[in-house]
VEXNUBA-684053 format. One record per residue: residue number from 1; residue in three letters; x, y negated, z negated of N, C-alpha, C in turn. Coordinates in steps of 0.2 Angstrom, whole numbers, plus 2048, in hexadecimal, padded with zeros to 3 digits. Each point is the difference from the previous one (the first is absolute). Layout:
REM VEXNUBA-684053
    n  res   nX   nY   nZ  caX  caY  caZ   cX   cY   cZ
  NUM  ALA    X    Y    Z    X    Y    Z    X    Y    Z
...
//
This chain:
REM VEXNUBA-684053
    n  res   nX   nY   nZ  caX  caY  caZ   cX   cY   cZ
    1  MET  72C  7BD  77C  807  7FE  801  7FF  7FB  804
    2  SER  809  7FA  7FD  800  7FC  800  801  7FE  807
    3  GLU  7FE  7FB  805  804  7FC  806  806  7FF  802
    4  ILE  804  802  802  806  7FC  802  800  7FB  804
    5  ASN  805  7FB  7FC  7FE  7F7  805  807  802  804
    6  HIS  7FE  800  805  807  802  806  800  7F7  806
    7  ARG  806  7FE  7FC  802  7FB  802  804  7FE  809
    8  TYR  7FD  7FC  804  803  802  808  804  7F8  800
    9  LEU  807  7FE  803  802  7FA  802  7FB  7FE  807
   10  LYS  803  7FB  7FF  7FB  7FE  806  806  7F8  806
   11  ASP  7FE  802  806  803  7FB  802  7FD  7FA  801
   12  ASN  801  7F9  803  7FF  7FC  803  7FB  7FF  802
   13  ASP  7FB  805  803  7FA  802  803  7FC  802  7FA
   14  GLY  800  802  7FB  7FB  804  7FC  804  809  803
   15  ASN  802  803  803  7FE  807  801  809  801  7FC
   16  ARG  7FB  807  7FE  807  804  7FC  803  803  807
   17  TYR  808  802  7F8  803  802  803  803  805  7FB
   18  PHE  805  802  802  805  805  7FC  809  7FE  804
   19  PRO  801  7FB  7F9  807  7FF  7FE  806  805  802
   20  VAL  803  801  805  808  806  801  805  7FD  800
   21  THR  804  802  800  808  7FD  801  803  804  806
   22  HIS  807  7FD  803  801  804  807  807  801  7FB
   23  VAL  805  804  801  807  803  800  800  7F8  800
   24  ASP  804  7FD  806  802  7FA  7FF  800  7F9  7FB
   25  ALA  7FC  803  7FB  7FD  7FB  7FD  804  805  7FA
   26  ILE  800  803  7FC  804  803  7FE  807  7FD  7FF
   27  ARG  803  7FF  7FA  808  7FD  802  804  805  7FB
   28  GLY  804  800  804  806  807  7FD  7FD  807  801
   29  LEU  7FD  800  803  7FE  809  802  805  803  802
   30  GLU  803  7FF  805  808  801  802  804  803  7FE
   31  SER  800  7FC  7F9  805  804  7FA  7FE  805  7FD
   32  LEU  7F8  801  800  7FE  809  7FD  802  803  802
   33  ILE  800  7FE  80A  801  807  804  806  800  7FF
   34  LYS  804  809  7FF  806  801  804  7FF  804  803
   35  ASP  806  801  808  803  804  802  804  802  804
   36  SER  801  808  801  807  801  801  804  7FC  807
   37  GLY  7F6  802  804  803  7FF  808  803  807  801
   38  TRP  7FF  803  80A  803  804  800  807  803  7FC
   39  VAL  800  807  7FF  80A  802  7FE  7FE  805  803
   40  GLU  807  800  807  7FE  804  803  805  806  7FB
   41  PHE  800  807  800  805  804  7FC  802  807  806
   42  THR  805  7FF  7FF  803  806  805  800  807  7FD
   43  PRO  7FD  805  804  7FD  807  7FC  807  806  7FF
   44  VAL  7FF  803  7FC  804  804  7FB  801  805  805
   45  ASN  7FB  802  802  7FE  807  806  7FC  7FC  808
   46  GLY  803  805  806  7FB  7FB  805  803  7FA  802
   47  LYS  7FE  800  805  801  7F9  803  7FC  7FA  803
   48  PRO  805  7FA  7FD  7F9  7FB  803  7FF  802  807
   49  ASN  7F8  7FE  802  7FE  802  805  7FF  7FA  806
   50  GLN  800  801  805  7FE  7FA  803  7F7  801  808
   51  ALA  7FE  804  7FB  7F7  7FE  804  7FE  7FB  7FD
   52  PHE  7FB  7FE  803  7FE  7FA  801  806  7FB  7FE
   53  LYS  804  7FF  803  804  7FA  7FF  801  7FE  805
   54  ASP  7FC  801  806  7FD  7FB  808  800  7F9  7FE
   55  ASN  7FF  7FD  803  800  7F7  7FF  7F4  7FF  7FE
   56  ASP  801  806  803  7F7  7FE  802  801  804  7F8
   57  ASP  7FF  805  7FE  800  805  7FB  801  7FC  7FA
   58  LYS  802  7FC  7FF  803  7FD  7F7  801  803  7FD
   59  GLY  804  806  800  800  806  7FA  808  7FC  7FD
   60  TYR  7FC  803  7FA  808  801  7F9  804  805  7FF
   61  ASN  804  800  7FC  804  802  7FD  7FD  803  7FB
   62  CYS  806  804  7FB  7FE  805  7FC  800  7F7  7F7
   63  SER  7FD  800  7FC  800  7FB  7FD  7F7  7FF  7FB
   64  TYR  804  7FB  7FB  7FA  802  7FC  7FE  7F9  7FE
   65  ARG  7FC  7FD  7FC  7FE  7FA  7FF  7FB  800  7F9
   66  THR  802  7FB  7FA  7FB  800  7FB  7FE  7F8  7FF
   67  ILE  7F8  7FF  803  7FE  7FB  7FD  7FE  800  7F6
   68  GLU  802  7FB  7FF  7FC  800  7F8  7FC  7F9  800
   69  PHE  7FD  800  7FC  7FA  7F9  800  7FE  802  7F6
   70  LEU  7FF  7FE  7FD  7FE  7FE  7F8  802  809  801
   71  ASP  7FD  803  7FA  800  808  800  800  805  804
   72  VAL  7FF  800  808  7FF  802  806  806  801  804
   73  LYS  801  805  801  804  803  802  800  806  808
   74  ILE  802  7FE  805  7FD  803  808  808  7FE  801
   75  LYS  7FF  806  804  806  803  802  7FE  805  807
   76  THR  805  7FF  803  7FF  805  808  809  804  801
   77  VAL  7FC  806  805  80A  802  804  7FD  801  805
   78  ARG  804  7FF  805  800  801  805  805  803  802
   79  LEU  800  807  804  804  802  801  7FF  801  80A
   80  ASN  808  801  803  7FF  803  80A  808  805  7FD
   81  LEU  7FC  804  801  806  805  7FE  803  807  803
   82  SER  804  804  804  800  804  803  805  805  800
   83  ASP  802  806  801  802  805  7FD  802  802  7F9
   84  ILE  7FB  802  800  7FB  802  7FA  801  804  7FC
   85  SER  7FE  807  7FB  802  807  800  7F9  7FF  7FC
   86  TYR  7FD  806  7FE  7FC  802  7F7  803  7FB  7FD
   87  GLY  7FE  7FF  7FA  7FF  7FF  7F9  808  7FD  801
   88  MET  7FF  7FD  803  806  7F9  801  801  7FD  7FA
   89  THR  804  7FA  7FE  7FF  7FB  7FC  802  7FA  807
   90  ILE  7FB  7FC  800  801  7FA  803  804  7F9  7FE
   91  TYR  7FE  801  7F8  804  7F8  800  7FF  801  7F6
   92  ASN  805  7FE  7FB  7FB  7FF  7FA  803  7F9  7FE
   93  PHE  7F8  7FE  7FE  7FE  7F9  7FD  803  801  7F7
   94  PRO  801  7FC  7FD  802  7FD  7FA  7F7  806  7FC
   95  ASP  805  801  7F9  7F9  803  7FD  7FB  7FA  7FF
   96  ASP  7FB  803  800  7F8  7FC  7FE  800  7FC  80A
   97  PHE  802  802  803  801  7FB  804  7F5  803  803
   98  ALA  7FD  806  800  7FA  802  7FE  7FE  800  7FA
   99  LYS  7FE  7FC  7FD  7FB  805  7F9  7FD  806  800
  100  GLU  7FD  802  807  7FE  806  7FF  803  803  805
  101  SER  7FD  804  801  7FF  803  808  800  7FF  805
  102  GLN  7FF  801  804  7FE  7FE  805  802  804  80A
  103  SER  7F8  801  803  805  806  803  7FA  7FD  809
  104  TRP  804  800  806  7FA  7FD  805  805  805  807
  105  LEU  7F8  7FF  804  806  805  809  800  7F8  804
  106  VAL  806  804  804  806  7F8  803  7FD  806  808
  107  ARG  801  7FA  805  7FF  804  805  806  805  801
  108  THR  7FF  802  806  805  802  803  7FC  807  809
  109  PRO  804  7FD  804  800  804  808  7FB  802  801
  110  ALA  7FC  7FF  804  7FA  804  802  800  808  7FF
  111  ASN  807  804  801  7FD  806  801  803  801  7F8
  112  ARG  800  7FD  7FD  803  802  7F8  7FA  7FD  7F9
  113  LEU  800  805  7FA  7FA  800  7FB  803  7FA  7FC
  114  PRO  7FB  7FB  7FF  803  7FA  7FA  805  803  7FB
  115  VAL  804  7FC  7FF  806  801  7FB  7FC  7FC  7F9
  116  THR  801  803  7FA  7FF  7FC  7F7  805  7FF  7FE
  117  ILE  7FF  7F9  7FF  807  7FE  7FC  7FD  7FF  7F7
  118  SER  805  800  800  7FF  800  7F6  805  7FD  7FE
  119  LEU  7FE  7FB  7F9  805  7FB  7FE  7FC  800  7F8
  120  ARG  805  802  7FD  800  803  7F7  802  7FD  7FC
  121  PRO  7FF  7FD  7FB  802  7FA  7FA  809  802  7FF
  122  SER  7FE  806  803  80A  801  7FD  803  7F9  809
  123  GLY  7FC  7FF  802  804  7FA  807  800  807  806
  124  LYS  800  806  800  801  804  805  7F9  801  807
  125  LEU  805  7FF  804  7F9  7FE  808  806  804  803
  126  SER  7F7  806  801  805  807  803  7F9  800  807
  127  LEU  801  806  801  7FB  801  806  800  808  7FD
  128  SER  7FB  802  803  7FB  80A  804  7FF  7FB  807
  129  MET  7FE  80A  802  7FB  7FF  805  7FF  807  804
  130  ASN  7FC  802  801  7FC  805  803  803  805  802
  131  TYR  800  808  7FB  802  807  803  803  7FE  806
  132  ILE  7FA  800  804  802  803  80A  804  7FA  7FE
  133  ASP  802  7FA  800  804  7F9  805  808  805  7FC
  134  ARG  801  801  7FB  807  7FD  7FB  806  806  806
  135  ASP  7FF  804  802  804  802  804  802  800  806
  136  ASP  7FC  7FA  802  804  7FE  809  7FD  7FA  801
  137  TRP  805  7FA  7FB  7FE  7FA  7FD  804  7FD  805
  138  VAL  803  7FE  805  804  7FE  804  801  7F8  7FD
  139  GLU  807  7FF  804  803  7FA  7FD  7FC  7F9  800
  140  ASN  7FE  800  808  7FD  7F9  802  7F9  803  7FD
  141  ASN  7FD  802  7FB  7F9  801  801  7FF  7FA  7F6
  142  TYR  7FE  7FD  800  7FF  7F8  7FB  7F9  801  7FB
  143  ILE  801  7FD  7FD  7FE  7FB  7FB  7FD  7FC  802
  144  TYR  7FB  7FB  7FF  7FD  7FE  7FF  7F8  7FA  7FD
  145  GLY  803  7FC  7FD  7F8  800  7F9  804  7FB  7FB
  146  SER  7F7  7FE  7FB  803  7FA  7FC  7FB  802  7FB
  147  PHE  801  7FD  7F7  7F9  801  7FE  804  7FB  7FA
  148  THR  7FC  7FE  800  7FC  7FC  7FA  7FB  801  7FB
  149  TRP  803  7FF  7F7  7FC  803  7FB  802  7F7  7FC
  150  ILE  7F9  802  7FA  801  7FA  7FA  801  804  7F9
  151  GLU  807  7FB  7FE  800  803  7F9  7FE  7FA  7FA
//
């Protein structure tokens, strides 16, 4: 087997170093990034909630965001909603907003089990809850949480 000839860069004192670049050194990088920013949406069912909206909490409204860099898309959905019911549709995104089905759990009041949120490639954003909570969910109970995925 032959030996591989390694070459190293050396500084003025003869010490080896490994060159790197910094994001500031790449011209036009910002033109490669597309960011929708936070886009708030009004739920088709349920009511926007005020939980976690005090000055110290810095809570958010129902919203979504898409960041694209080269061929990578990073998507996030945030929910802050009350007056919900089992199986209800929260929102209808455009078709293919999610290329694959996504599901995640969100926060609920301490006396409730977590709620499962589902987003389908059809754009339908809906929820389901444990059978224990289905019949006695009250108007001021809430869901709160966010979910991020990469496409």
